[in-house]
C-alpha positions in Angstrom: 131.2 82.7 162.2 128.6 80.0 163.1 127.8 75.9 162.3 124.5 78.0 160.9 126.5 80.4 158.8 128.8 76.7 156.6 127.4 75.6 154.2 127.5 71.9 152.2 129.2 73.5 148.7 129.3 76.0 146.6 127.7 75.5 142.5 128.9 78.1 139.9 127.5 78.1 137.2 125.8 80.1 133.5 123.2 82.2 133.6 122.0 80.1 130.5 118.3 80.0 131.2 118.3 77.0 129.0 120.3 74.4 132.0 118.8 75.8 135.1 115.9 73.3 135.2 119.0 70.6 134.7 121.2 71.9 137.4 118.6 72.3 139.8 117.5 69.0 139.4 121.1 67.9 139.8 121.5 70.1 142.8 118.2 68.4 144.3 119.7 64.6 143.7 123.1 65.9 145.6 120.4 66.7 148.6 122.3 70.5 148.2 118.8 72.5 147.8 119.0 75.7 150.6 122.5 74.4 151.7 125.0 75.6 148.7 125.9 79.4 147.7 125.1 79.7 143.9 128.4 81.7 141.2 126.4 82.4 138.1 128.1 84.4 135.7 128.2 84.0 131.9 130.2 81.5 130.8 130.7 80.0 134.6 135.0 79.5 135.0 135.1 81.8 131.2 136.0 85.0 133.8 138.3 83.5 136.0 139.1 86.7 137.2 135.1 87.7 138.6 134.6 84.3 139.5 137.3 83.0 141.0 136.8 86.5 143.9 133.2 85.2 144.2 134.4 81.8 144.7 137.0 82.9 147.1 134.5 85.1 149.0 131.7 82.1 149.2 135.0 79.5 150.1 136.1 82.3 153.6 132.8 83.0 154.6 130.5 80.3 154.1 133.2 77.1 154.0 132.0 74.7 151.8 132.3 71.4 152.0 132.5 70.6 147.9 132.3 73.0 144.8 130.6 71.7 141.4 131.4 74.0 138.2 128.8 73.2 135.6 130.2 74.2 131.8 127.4 73.8 129.3 127.4 73.3 125.6 126.6 76.0 123.2 127.5 78.8 125.3 127.3 82.3 123.7 129.9 83.7 126.5 132.3 81.2 124.9 131.9 82.6 121.2 133.7 80.6 118.7 135.8 78.6 121.4 133.3 76.7 122.7 135.0 73.3 122.3 134.7 71.0 125.0 138.6 70.9 125.2 138.1 75.1 126.2 135.9 73.9 128.7 137.6 71.7 130.2 140.8 74.0 130.2 138.9 76.7 131.7 136.5 74.6 134.6 140.5 72.9 135.3 141.7 76.5 136.3 138.8 77.2 138.3 139.0 73.7 140.0 143.3 74.4 140.9 142.8 77.5 142.2 139.9 76.7 145.2 142.1 73.7 145.7 145.2 76.5 146.2 142.3 77.9 148.4 141.2 75.5 151.1 143.0 72.4 150.0 140.6 69.3 150.3 138.2 70.7 149.0 136.3 68.4 146.7 135.4 69.9 143.3 133.2 68.5 140.5 133.9 69.6 136.8 130.3 68.7 134.9 129.3 69.8 131.3 125.6 70.1 131.0 124.4 69.2 127.0 121.2 69.5 126.3 120.9 65.4 126.8 122.1 65.7 130.5 124.8 66.3 132.4 128.1 64.8 132.1 131.6 64.9 134.1 133.8 67.1 132.0 
């Protein structure tokens, strides 16, 4: 792959329309618009099997420098177990997996709320 096939980041988030503007603003603030791979999947890191496969492919094809995992409150994919603790556990599992694929990759886990974005 050529240098033009490399990306700065991998962004992983839920499909929920209610949080897309906040995520876009955060990516813009980080200077990443047009320079990242995006994986949008119901529940973000909740579906480890599918999201890990897509993430691994992004890393192998486009070699991002870092990844951002966006979880969000009031996620329907989580159903009754929608606690920050559960989101944190799933995001950490995905983070550990990504670090195993690409040691040294910088990974940030965030929680998007109706009031803003904070570290998870």
